[in-house]
N, C-alpha and C positions, 0 to 999 in steps of 0.2 A: 337535612330536611327533604331535599329533592330525592335522595335515595329512599326515604321512607315512602314517599308518593309513588315512586316508580315500583317499589316492592309491593305496595298495596294494589296498585293497578294490575300487576303481574298476578297476585293472588286472586283478584276479581276475575281476571280472564281464566285463570285455572279452575275456579269454582263454577263459572259459567260453562266451561268446557266439560267438567265433570258432571254437571247437570245433564247436558246433552247426552254424554256417554251413558249415564244411568237411565236416561229416558229411552234410549235405543235398546239398552238391555231389557228394560220393562216391556218393550214392545214385542220382544222375542219370547217372553214367557206367558203363555196363554191364560193360566189361571189367575194372573194378576188383572186381567181386563174384565170389565163389566159388559154385559151385552148391549146396553144402551148408552155407553159412554162412562167415563170415570175408570179409575184403576188404582191399585196399590202403587203409590208413587215413590219408588226408591229414590228418585232424583231430588226430592225434597230434602234428603239428608245433606246434600251439597249446599243448599241454601241455608239450612240451620247452622251448619258449621261456618259458612261465610259470615253469617250474622254475628256468631259468638267470637269468631276470630278477628274480624274487621270492624265490628260495630254495626249498629242497626242502619245507619245511613248508607254505608258501603254495601251492606247486606241487600238493601232495597235496590241499589243500582245494579248489584250483581243479579238479582232476580229479574230486573227489567232487561238486562242483556241477555240472560238466559231465555226469556220469553221471545226477545227479538230473534235470536239464533234459532229457536224452535220454529218460528213462523217462516224464516228464510229457508230452513231445511225442510219445509213441507209438513209440519206438524198437523194433526187432525184438529184443527181449530174451526169449530162450527160457528158461523155468524148469522144471527138473526137480526140483532140491533145492537147499538152500542152498550146499552145497559146489560143485556144478556152476555155479551162478550166480556165485559168487565167483570161481572159476577163469576163467570165460569173460569176465566183465565188470568186476568191481570190482578184482581183483589186477592186471590189465593197465593199467588207468587209473592206479591208485596207483603202479605202477612208472614210468609215463611221467611223472607228476607229481613223482617223487622222483629223477629223472634227475641233477640237480645234486648230489645226495649221493654219487653213485658215483665221481665223479672231479673233482679240483679243480686239476689241473696244466695244462700247456699243451695246447691243443686240447681242453679239458675237455668241450666239448659233444659232439664226435665219439665219444669213449670213453664218456661218460655215456650218450648215446643208444644206443650199441651194447650196453651192459651192460643198460640198461632193456628194450631190445628182446629180448635173450636171455631175461630174466626173463619177459616177455610171452609169448614163444614157449614156454618151459617150462610156464607156466600153461595155455596153450591146448592143448599136447600132452597134458598130464595129463587135462584135461577130455575131449579127444577119445578118449584111450585107454580111459577109464573110463565115460564117459557118452555117447559118440557112436561106438561101434564100427561098422565096416563091416558091411553086410548079410551075415548068415550068420556073423559073427564074435562072440565073447563078449567082454564088457568085461574089460579087463586082459590079454587073450590077446596072443600074439606078433603075430597078424594086426592086432589093434587098435592096438598100439604102432607097427608098421610103417606102417599107413595114416595114423595121427595124425601121426607124425613127418614124412612126406612131404606130406601134405595141408597142414599148418600151416606148412611151411617157406617155401614160395615166396612167399606173400603177406606174411608177417612179414619175410622178407628184403627184398622190394620196399619195404615201408613203411619199414624201416630205411635203405635206400638213399636214398629220397626225403628222409627226415628229416635224414640226415647231410649231404645236399647243401644243402637248404633252411634248416635251422635256424641253422647258423653265419652264413649271409648275413643272415638276419633279426636275429640277435644283434648282428652287426657294425653293421648299420643303426641299431638302437636305441642302440648305444654312441655312434655318430656324432651321433645326435640328442640325446645326453646324457640318455637315459631310463633308463640302467642305472647 
């Protein structure tokens, strides 16, 4: 039992480190970045794999460890207040780490990833509508909601598509290697 705990902790550290590596890679690819924040987040693949490999509880712990590493390494975390920070950074990562909780049937990773990405999208839309309204718009106004819905849609959708393609391949490979 002790070896299993050590192995899981090692995998959690590996997935958190992979998150950071993919986060850095994404920072060097300009077309992945949005002009006012947000990006196609390749690093979410590491959280989804962690969730399906280790379970949702350890997936969430991995996501929180990845968030802490990102903060320590100087990630571009914009802080207005605790609610905005949670909606922009913590809740999306926790949703990614909890992906395996959302679906346990056939093709579980695809549906779980989609549900987690919808939760991430909703969180970023709420933050955008109330804390990052468009210039000349009021927080919570129809203009803010419209802008936030559109602005956050494309990069979250692109992240979802990349992860829905990549993560099942990685999970299948881990399964073949008898790691899962």
